[in-house]
N, C-alpha and C positions, 0 to 999 in steps of 0.2 A: 484586647479582651476586657470586657467590663465585669467587675465583681458584683455579686449580688449582696446587698445589705441584709443582715440578719439580726435577730434580737435573741438575747439569752435572759430568761427569767432566773431569779435567784432560787436557791433551794427552799424547800418548805411548801406550805400550802397558802393559797390566796385567802385572805380574811376580809371581813366587811370593814369598810371605812365609815365611821360614824359621821364625820364631817371633814371638809377640806375647804378652807377659806383664805382669801388674801388678807393679810394682817398688817402689811407695811412695806417699807422699802429701805434698803441700805445702799450706801455708796462708798466706794473706795477711791482713793486718790490715784492709785496705779491699777492697771488692768490685772485682774486675777488670772491665774493659769486656767486652762480649759478643763480642769478636773473639778468635780462637785465640791462645794463647801460642806463642811461637817454640819449635821443637824444639831439644833438645840433641843434637848429632850427632857421631859418630866414624866416619871412613871410613879404611880401611886397604887398601893394595895388598899382595898376597901374591905375590911373584915366583915361588915354587915352583909355584903353580897359575894364575898370570896372572889373578888375580881381584881385584876391589875389593869388600870386604865392608863393609856399612854397618850401624851400630847407632844407632838414634835413640830418644830418650826424648821422648814427647809427653805433654802434660798436658790432661786433659779434666775437666770439672765432675764432682765426686765423686758427684753425684746420678745420673749415667749408670751403670747396672749392666751389666756384661759387654759392653763395646763391641766392635764388629768393625771391622776396617780392611781397606782395599785399598791396594796400592802401585802407582803408575804410574811408568814411566821414560820420559823424553823426551830425545832427543838433539838438540842444536843444533850446527850447524857452528861451528867456532871463530870467535868474535868477540872482538876485543881486549878483555881485561879481564872477560869473562864466562865462567862455567863452562860447558862443553859438555854436561854431563849434569845433568838436573834430576830429582829424585824428588818425588813427591807422595804423602803418606800421607793417605788419604782416609777420612772418616767422615761420617755424616749423622745428627746429633742436634740437638735444639733447644738453641740457645745461650741462656744466661742469664748474668746478672752474678753471679759466684760468688766465694767466699773459699776454698773447699776444692777441691783438685784431686787426682785420682789420676794417678800417673805410670805410663806403659806403655812398655816397651822393645820396639821393633819392629826385627827383624833381617832383612836381605835382602842379596842379592848382585847387583851390576850384571850385566845381561844383555849379554854381549859381542856378540850378533847384532844388537842394536839401536843400536850405535854406528858402523855403516857404515864399517868398515875402519880406524878410528882405533885405534892401538896402545893397549891398556889401560894399559900402563906409562907412557904420556905424559899421562894425565889427572891434572892437578895439583889440581883442585878439583871439588867437586860442590855443588849447591844443593838443599836439602831443604825442602819446604813441608809444613805441616799444612794440609790442604785440606778445607774444609767444602763438601760437594756441593750445598748448598741454593740457590744459590751466593752467599752474601753476603760471605764473607771467607776469607782464607788468610794465613798468616804463614810466612816462610821465613828460612833462614840459609845462608850460604856456608861450606863447611868445606874446609880443606886435606886432601888425601889423604896420610896417613902411609905410610911405607915400612916393610915388615917384612923 
């Protein structure tokens, strides 16, 4: 009997990606396990526009040509020690153990309508995941929001 593959989107709502571009390549001496590498993330609050802009660099197996991404934003009510906003950068490609990875910079802005009345300026951290929708794995990181 053959199983049917399925995908699982993360919680939250899909938001607009401002840009997603290839920005480089990294290599490892040994093959990395087939779980995603954690993203590198910068989040900045801009007081003049009351926005948090996020720039994340994600790494995918170099064998994947022209990947596409979706970004989901999920708001969590404040829980002590946990970021209230989570971002999920989603992709759906076969995972392999690889040594060569292409880096992609994905830029997006927090959707203020999805944070349910919380002042944007009060958000101190965001959590960002690279999410494989097949749904075997994801990797995330917590980032302090810088002030501009």
